[in-house]
N, C-alpha and C positions, 0 to 999 in steps of 0.2 A: 359522740355520734348518735344522739337520741333520735334523729330524723332519718335514719337509714331505712331503706325499703325492703331489702332482701337479707343482708347480713345482720339481722337483729338478734340480740342476746340479752339476758337479764342484766349483765354487767356492761359497763362501758367498754368500747373496743378501740383498736388502733385506727379505725377508718372514719373519715368524714363522708358526708353525702357526695361531695365532689370526687373523692377517691373512689367511692363505690361506682359512680357513673363511669369513671375511667376504666375500672376493672370490668364493668359490663361490656364496654367496647372491646377491650382486650380479649375477653373470653370468646366473643364472636369471631374476632380476627384470628385467634389461635386455631379455631376449628376450620375456618375457611382456608387458612394456610395449609392445614393438614389435608383437606380435600384437594386443594390445588396441587400439592406435592404428589399425592397419590395418583392423580389423573394426568400429571404433566408428561410422564413417560409415554403413555398411550397416545396422548394428543400429539406429541412431537413425532411419534412413530407414524401415525396416520397422515399428518401434514407432510412429512418428508416423502412418504410414498405417493401421496396425491400429486406432489410436484414432480416426482420421478416418472409417474405414469403419463402425466401431461407432456413432459419433455420427450418421452419415448414416442407418444402419438405424433408429436410435431415432427420428429425425425423420420418416422414411418411415412408420413404424408409427403415430406420432401423427397424421400427416396423413391416412393411410388411415382411421384410427378417426374422425377429424373428418368426413371425407367421408361415411362410412357413417351416422354419427349424424345428420348434417345431412339425409341422404336421408329418414330417418324423420320428422324434425322438419318437413320441408317437404311431403313427399308422403303421409305416413302419421301425421299428428300425433296421432291418437287412441290409437295404440299405441306412440308414441315413448318414453314413460317406461319401459315394460317392456322394449322392444326394446333400448334403449341400454345397459341393464345387461348383456344377453347380448353386445352388441357389445364392450363394455369387457372382459368376460371373455375373449372370443375374441382380441382383440389383445394382452391380457396373455399369453396362451398363445403367440402368435406371437413375442413378445419373449423369453419364457422359452426357447423352442426355439432361436432364433438365437444366444442368448448362452450356450447350453451345457447347459440342463436336459434330462434324458433323458425327453422326452414324445413321444407319437406325433401327427404331423400328421393322420393318418387319424382318430384319436380326437377331437381338438379341433375339426376341421371338422365331423365328424358331430354332436358335442355341440352346436355352434352351431345347426345346422339342426334338431336334435331339440328344443332349448329354444325355438327361434323358432316352431315349428309351432303350439303351443297359443295363442301370442299372435296369430298370423295367423288361426287358426281363430276365435278369440274376437272379432276386430275386422273381419275381411275375409270369411271364408267363411260364418260363421254368427253375425253380430253380434246381441247382445241388450242389454236395458236394464241388466243386471248381468253381472259376470264369471263365467266357468266356475269350478267348484270346483277345489281343489288336486288332489284325487284324479282328477278328470276330465282335468286338464292332464297329470298323470303318465301316464295311459292313452294320451293323444295322443302324448306323447313316445315311449313304447314302440312305438307303431304307425307312427310317421313313416316308417321305412325300408320297411315293407310297403306303405303307402298311396302313397308317393312323391308328395307334394303339390307338390314343387318340380321335378318331372321329372328331367332329368339334370344340373341345375345343381350340386347337391352333389358329384356325381362329377367334374364339370369343375373345381370349386374344389379338390377333393382333389388332382387331377393337377397343377394349376398351383402350388398352395401347396407340395405335397410336394417337387416338383423345385426350385423357386426358393429355398425356405427351406433345403433341404439344401445347395444350392450356397453360399448365404451363410454358413451355419454352417461348412461345410468351409473356406471362404476364411479366416474368422477363426481357426479351429483351425490352419490351415496357416501363417499368419503368426506365430502364437505358437510353433509348432514351429521356424520359422526362427530366431527370437530365442533359443530354447532351445539350438539347435545351436551358434550363435555363442557363447553364454555358456559352453557346455561346452568349446569349443576355446580360448576365452580363458583358461581356468583349468586347462589340461592340466598333468599332472605329468611331469617329465622323469626319465628313468632315471638310475642312478648313473653309467653310462658317458658318457651325454650331458652330464650336469652337469660331469663332469671335463673332457670335451672343450671345453665352453664356457669353463671356467676357463682351460685351457691357451691357448686361442685369444685370449681377451680380456685376461686379467690377469697371466698368467705373465710377459709382457714387462716389466711394472711391477716385478716382483721383481728384474729385472736392471738396473733403472734406465732402461729403454727406454720413456720416458713417451709419446713421440710416435709410436711405430711402430704401424701398423695391420696386421691379418692380410691375407695375400695373398688375392686374389679367389677363386681356385680352391679354396684351403684353406677359406676362409669358407663357400663354397657347399657343400662336402662335409660340413662339420660341421653347418650349419643344416639342410640337407636330411635328413641322418641323424636329427637330433633331431626334426624335424617330419614324419617319414615317415608317422606315424599320421594326421596332419592331411591330408597329400596324398591319403590313401585316401578321405577325405571328398569329394574333388573330383568324382568321377564321380556320386556320389549327390546332391551339391548341384546339379550341372547338370541331373540328372533332376528334382529338386525344382522348379527354376525352369521347366523344360519343362512339368511337370504343372500348375503355376500358370497358365501360358499357356493350356493346354488348358481348364482350369477357367474361366478368364476368358472364353474364347470361348463356352463352353457356357452362360454366364450371360446371353447376349444374346437378343434377340428376344422371343418370347411368354413365355419362362420367366425373363426378367429380373425380379428382385424389385421393381424400381421400377414396372414395367408391371403386375405381378400385384397388388401391394398397392394401388396407386392406382386400379386398375379393379375392385377387389373390390366396391365399392358398386354398380357396374353389374350385376355378377352377382347380388347380393342383390335388386336391383330386378327383374331378369328372373325370379328365383325367385318374388317376390311377385306379379308379373303373371300368371305361370303358375298360381299358386294361385287367384287371383281368377277367371281365365277358366274354370278347371275346378271352381269352387266347388260347383255342384249335385251333380256326380258325387262329389266328395270328401265332401260331407255324407252321402251314402248309404253310402259305404265306412266312414266314421267311426261311423255309427249301428250298422252291423253288428258292428264290433269293440268299441266303447266304450259303445254304447247311446245314448239321447237325451241332450242336454247337461244336466248338473247344474250349476245356477248358485247363486252365493252373493250376498247383498245388499251388494255393493260395486261401485264404479265406478273404472276406471283413471284416474289423473290425466293431464293433458295433457303436452306436451313440457316437460321440465325441463333439457334439454341446453343448455349455454351455447355458442352458436354463435360468440361472439366470443373464446372461450378460445384462446390461442396464435395467433389469426388472423394477426397481423402477421408473426410468425416463419414461419408456414406459407406465407403468401402470398409472402414473400421467397424461401423455399426453392423454390417452384414457378416463381417468375419468373426466378430466377438462371439456370437451364438446364433444358431439357426432358430432357436426358440427363445429369443431374448425376452419377449413380453410374457410368454407362457411361464417361463422359469421365474421371472420376477413376481408374477401373480401368485404362483404356488408358494413361493417363499413368504410373500406378504400374508397370505391366508394362514399358513402354518404358525406364524408369529402372532397374528391377531387372535387366534383361538386361545392363546394364553391369557387374554384379557376378557374372556367370556363372563367371569364372575366379578368384574370391576365394580359394579354397583351393588351387587349382593353382599359383598364383604367390606364395603367402604366404611360402614358404621363401626365395625369392630376394630379397624386399624388404629385409630387414635389411642384407644385403651390398651391395646396389645403392644403399641410402640411407646411404652414407658410413660404414658400419661397417668395410668393407674398403678397402684401398689401391687407388687407380686403377691400371690396367694400365701397366706400364713404370716404376713407382716402387718403391724398395726396400720390402720388406714382411716381416712375421713369418710363418714357416712352421711354428710350433709348437716349434721348437728354437732358431732364430736369425734374425737379420735378413739377408735375402738380396736380391740384385739382381733375380732372376727366379725365379718358382715353377715 
C-alpha cells in the first residue's frame, strides 16, 4: 500500500488504496448514523405531535361546525337549510387557513356575516310568504357592513378568530420547521479534511492490524467537535426556537385558545341573530333606504336538512374526554420538548462517550500509534 493517502506509515500496511477509500466512506457513514440515531427520537416525537395537533384541530373544526349548524336547526329551523351552507363554507375556510392556505381571516369572517345577513333579513327581520330575489340578497350583502345588523359581534369574531387561528397555524408551521432542521443536520456533508481525520481516527489502526484499539477520548472529542462545528452553531438557535415555542404555547391560552374560540362560535352567532331580531324595525328602515322595498320571488326555503347525528359519537367522545384537550396536550408536548434543548450542543460528544473512544486509563490510538496515555 505505498500509494495510500491518509493511513501512511514507514512500513507496509494491511491496506490498499481501494480499501482506504472504502474505509473513508465507512467513517463518514458511521458518524452520520450516530447523528441520525441521536436525533431520531426527537424527530419522531415532534412528527407524532404535529400529526396529533393537526388531527385535534380537524376534530375541533368539525365539532364547531356541528354546534353552529345545530343552533340553526333547533332555534332557527326555517332558515337552517340556507344558513348551514354558509356555516360549512366558513368552517372550510377555517381549516384551509390553519393548514396553510394563504387566505385572510378578516375576509372569510366578513364573508360569513355578509352572506348570513340576507338569510336573517328574509326570515327574521322582514319575513314573507316567499323568499327575497337574488338581486335583492346581493344588495343586502353589500350593505351589511354599513347597516351593522349584528352590532359589534362580527368585529369580536374577527379578533378572536384572527389571533387564535394564527397561533394554531404558527404552531404547525413551527413543528414542521423543527423536523426540517433535524433532517438537514442528519444529512450534513463533511469537508475533505474532516473526512480524512475521521478515517485516521477510526480505520487507520486496522491498516496496522490493530483491530481492537479505540481512539483516545481527547483525540476523539477534538476530531468529532471539529467535524460537527457547524452543527454546534445551530445550538443557540435551537434553544431560542424551543423558547419561542414555549411563549407561543402560553399565548394560545385563555380567551384566544382555539378550542375556546371555535367551540363558542355558535354562541357568538346566536348573539348576532338576537341582536338583529331586537333591532328588526330599525334595520328594515335602513335596508329600505339603501336597497328599496323587498323584491320577492315565488319560492319558499326548505326546512332543516342538516344531519344532527352526523359524527355525533366521535364528537361527543371528544368533548367528554377532556374539557382542556388541546391545552393539556400542548403542555405535555412542551414539557417533553424541553428535555431536548441541548440536542445540538451535546451532539458532538455523544459518539465518543458512547463507546467509540477508549475509556480513560486504557491504552488508546492517538492517530499515529497506540499509547498508554493521551
